[in-house]
N, C-alpha and C positions, 0 to 999 in steps of 0.2 A: 284616459288621456285624450283619446280621440273625441270624446264627448265635450271636453273643455275646448278643444280647437273648434269644434262645430259651433258651440255657443258663442265663441269669440267672432266667428265668421258671420253668424246671424246678426249679432249686435253691431258689428263693424269695428274696425280698429285702424290705427295709423302708424306708419313708420316715420319717426321725427328725428331731427338733428338738433341737439341742445348745446349751446355755448354761452359764455358770459362770465360774470364775476364769481359766482359760487354754485357750480353745478351740483356739488355734493350736498349742499344744504337744500337745493331744489328736490333732490331725490328723497332726502329724509322727510321733508314736509309732505311730499306725495304719499310716503308710507304712512305718516301719522294721520292723514286725511282719508286713507283707504283707497287711494288711487293706484291701481296696479300698473307697474312697469315691468317689461320683460324683454329678453334678448338684448341686454344692454352691452354695447361695445364702445370702447374708448379709442379714438384715433387723434393723437395730438392733444389739442385743447378742447376738442369737441367730443360729445357723446352721441351715440346712435341707439335708439331704443324704440320699442313698440308700446302704444298706449291705447286704451279703449276710446271709442268716440265720445262716450259720456264723460270719461275722465279728462279728455282734452278740453271740453268746454269749462272745466273747473280750474284750469291752470292760470287764469289771468291774475288773481291776487298772489299766487305763489311766484309767478315770474316777476311781478313788481317788487315783491319783498326780497328776492334773491338776486335781482339784477341780472337775470338770464334771459335769453331769447331762444325761440324754437322756430324751426322751418319744417313744413310737411314735405316728406319725400315720396311716400307711397300711400295709397288708400286701398283698403281691403274690406270685403264683406258685402252682404246684401244691400245695405243702405246706399252703397255706391254703384253696385252692379245693376240693380233694378232701374234706376233713372237712366243709365246708359242704354239698357235694353229697351226701355220704352221709346227711345228716340229712333229705334230701328223698326219701323212699322211693318215693312215687308216681311222681316224675319218673324215678328210676332204673329202676323197673319198666317205665315207658313206653318209656324209651330202649332197654332190653334187648329189649322186645317189638318195637320198630321195627326194630332191627338184625336180629333173628331173622326178621322178615317180609321184609326186603330179601334176606337170604341165601336163605331158602326160595323166594322168588319168582324168584330168578335161575336156579332149576333147571327152570323151566317156560317154555313159549312163550306169549306174551301178545299177539302181533300177527303177522299174515300179510300180506305185501305182494307183489302180483303186478305185474310190468311186462313190456312188450313184446307184450301181447295186443292184437290188432286185430279178428280175426273171432271169437275165443273170448271170450264174455261172462264177466263176473265171476260171475254166478249159476251158469253151467255149470261153471266151474272150482271154485267153492266146493262144488258138489254132488260133483264128482270127488274133492276133498280129503276130504269127509265120508265117502264110500264107502271111502276108503283109510285111515280113522281118523287123519287129520291135522287136528286141530282146535285152536282157541285153548284153552289151559289144559292141554295135554298136556305130559308131561315131555320135556325135551330129549333125554335118553338113550334114549327110546323111538323116536326118529325115525331112520330109515335114509335118509340123504341120497342115497346112490347108487341105492338101490332106488326112491326117489321120482322121481328124474330119469328112470330107465328106464321107469317106469310112465306118466309124462307123455308120453314119446315113443310109447309103445305105445298109449295111449288116444286120442291126438290125432295122426293121420297128418300133418296140416298143420304140425305143429311139427317144425322141422328141428334145433333146438338148445335145450337146457334146462339151466339151472343153478340149484341151490338152495344156500343157505348161511345159517348162523345168525350174526346180529350181536346179541350180548347176548340179550335175550328176544324178538327179532324174527326171523321166518323170511322171508327174501327169496327170491322165486322169479322168475327172469328167463327168458323164453322168446323164441324167434324163430320166426315163422311163415314158411311158404314164400310169398315175395312175387313169385315168377315169374308172369308173366301167363298166364292160362288161354287156350290157343289153341283156338278153335272152328273146326273145319273147315267151310267153306261148301260146300254141294253145287255141283257143276259145272253142274247143270241145275236149272231152276226151272219150276214149273207156270205162273208168271206171275201178276201181280196188277195190278188197275186202281186208279187213284186216283178216288174218287167223292165227290160233294158230300154232306155230312152234314145240310145244311139248305138252304132256299131262299135265293138271294142273287144278287149280281152279281159277276162275275170282275173283281177290281181289279188283279191282277198275276199273271203266270205266267212262270216260267222252268223249262224242261224239260231234264232231264239224260238221262233214258232213257225210252223209250216213245213213243207217238204222241199228240200233243195233239189233242183233239177240240173244244176251245173256245178262244176268244181273249178279250182284254181287252174288257170292256163287255158280254159275253154274260150274259143272265139265265138262271139254271139252277134246277132244282128239286132237292129232296133225292133222292139216289139216282142223279143224272145222272153218267155216266162223263165225267170231265174229261181224264184221260190214260190211254190204253189200253196194256196190257202186251203186246198182240199186235202184233208188228212184221212187216210184209210184206217179203219179199225178191223183187225183180222180175227178170224176164228182160230180154233186150235189146229185146224188142218191147213192153216195159212191161206185160206180163202178170205176175200173181203166180205165182212158182214155188213158194214155200213161206212158212211163217210161223215166226218165232222168238219165243219167249216170255220176257219179262223182267219184273222187278218195276218197275213204273212209278215214276220218281223225279222229283219236280218241287217247286218252291216256288210255291205258289198261295195267294193271299189272296182270300178270299171276303167281300165286303161285304154285311152283313145287319143286322137289328135284333135285339138281345137284350133280353129283358124280365126284370125283377127285382122280386120281391115279398118283403117281410119284415114280420112282424107282431110286436107287443109288447103283452102284456096291459096293460090300464089300471092294474090294481092289482097289488101284489106284497107278499111277506112280508119284513119287516125285523126283525133282531134288536135288541132293546133290553135292555141289561144293567141288572139291578136293583141292582148294587153288592154283593150278597152273594157270598162266595166262601170256599172251603175249600182248605187246602193240606196235602199229604201228601208224606212223604219216601220215597225208594227208593234201593236200592243195586244197581249193575249190575256183574257180573263176566263179561267176555266177552259172550256172547249171553244170559246168564241174568240175570233181574231178580228181586230180592227186595223186597217191600213188604208192609205190613200189610194184611190183608183189610179191605175197606171196603164199606159200603152205598152205593148211589147217593146222592150228596150232595143233589141237587135233582131235580125232575121233568124239567126241560129245562136243559141246561148244555153248555158246551164246556170243553176242557181245554188248558192251556198247559204244556209241559214245558220245564224249564231244567236243563241237565246240565253238570257241571263235573268236572274232574280236576286234582289238584295237579300243579304243574310237575315235582316229583320223580318222580311216577309216569309222567308224559309222557316225561321224559328216559330213563327205564328201559324205555319201551315196554310198561308193564304196563297191561293193559286193565281198569282198575278205575275206575268212575265212581260218582258219587252226585249226586242232584239232587232237585228238587221238582216235583210236579204240582199245578197250581193249577186248581181247578174253578170256573168262573164261571157263575152263574145268569143266564139271560136269558128274555125273553118274546117270542113271535112276535106281531108286530102288523101289521095291514094298512095299507098306504099306497098312495096313487095317484101315478103318475108325473106330474110337471109337464111342460109342453111342452118346456122346456129339457132336462130329464132324458131324456125320450123321444127328442128329436132327437139328443142326445149319444150314447145307446146305439145308435140305429139308424144313425147316421152311422159309428160305429165298425164295425158289421157291414158297412156298405156299403164302407168302406175295405178290409176284409179280402177282400170279394168282388172288388173291383177289383184288389187286389194279386195274387189268385189268377189272374185273367185275364192280367195282365201277365207272370206267370211262364210262362204257356202261350204267350206270344208274341202275344197279342191286342192290336191297336191300337184305342184308343177315339177315335172321330172326333167324335161329339156325344153329349151325354147330357141327359136331361130327367127330373128326380127330384122327386116330391111326397110330402109327409107329411100324412096326414089322420087324423081320429079318428072311430071309429064307436062303437056302444054298448058294445063289449067290449074294443076294443084300438086301439092306434095302428098305422097301416098306412103303410109306405113302398112306393111304386110307382115304378119307373123304367124308362125305355126308352133303350137305348144303341145308337147306330150304330157298329158295329165292323168291323174287318177282321181276319178270323181265318184262321190257317193251316189248310189242308185236310189231314187225316190219315186220312180214311176209306179203307178198302181192301176190295176184293172180288176173288175169284179170277177170272182172265180166262177168258172163254168160249172154249174151244178150237174151231177150225174145221177140218173135214176138207177136204182139197184137192179131193175130188170135188165138194163143194158149191160151192167157189170156181169151178171150171171151168164148172159149170152156170150 
């Protein structure tokens, strides 16, 4: 059915109005002579119908014989559309230019997509492509896919598989990196390390996995005190030391102590106040290149907002052509003082960040005491936190000669 409508449109047809002495005889004679009529509607003494353009030129003897008359109401199809189209020269030139643009653009690469990279960053890979003359805007026939895949594997030893293919105007590069775990051989022997306190405090918890504990829960220690020693004695049957083995002390130790926190915020600050004056400029972007008219600084102090767009047709074709506007907005720097509410909000946010950082390190907060005061130049937040913090400090174990032990 759609094909019949298409053929009617290609050949052209008319919507006519028929009236006169014998419309019924007119339609019968048209049927006998193979002239197709369709969409026939009667309104009063007149009939409305569609007829092919070729059939219309064969109506003259039938109209004379039946004493009827016709009037053309509408014209449809290419025979009527093309002449009207040819009268619009600018439209035709634009259409030809657009088609030429699509055809020419299809010979170039307008987008490069990389997938599968984990350790190789986008910037590093883009630099590699640039060194090998693979860029946005290059001709498709200038790209050697096989050589590019070999060069990727040659330049990046961690890449075990590389595939490149062209999809329209887009170059898709898919790589696979070596995801085998890196095996680090641990030395069979170690010089030995001790766990030491990094600050003054009280031992709140201790679980030792290797090494010799020198403190217990409740002991008060100073910074630098050895908590777990990496020198482990090996005893004889008479409980004298035969030798020492050296290990890396390993233990979960929580040291309870007080942490202090101070943060300052200047009383006054600079705030932007926009004047309402602004200027707008247009630009065109092709790949990484931008074209815009040269311009003088629009205002003494200003910021800029860029809005970029690309037609859907260019997006579907992966053609990297954009245009947009840059709006320069004038503002003035004015001095303002923080109110107590504003200062508290900003300082509390910094405090939350500080506490979140402590929690990430495994620090437990037992008690806290925070105050916000104001002096001549700033708002000051001071805090004291009773915390339990994991011990991570290490020092190399002091080695002991067996002769010293015997003495």
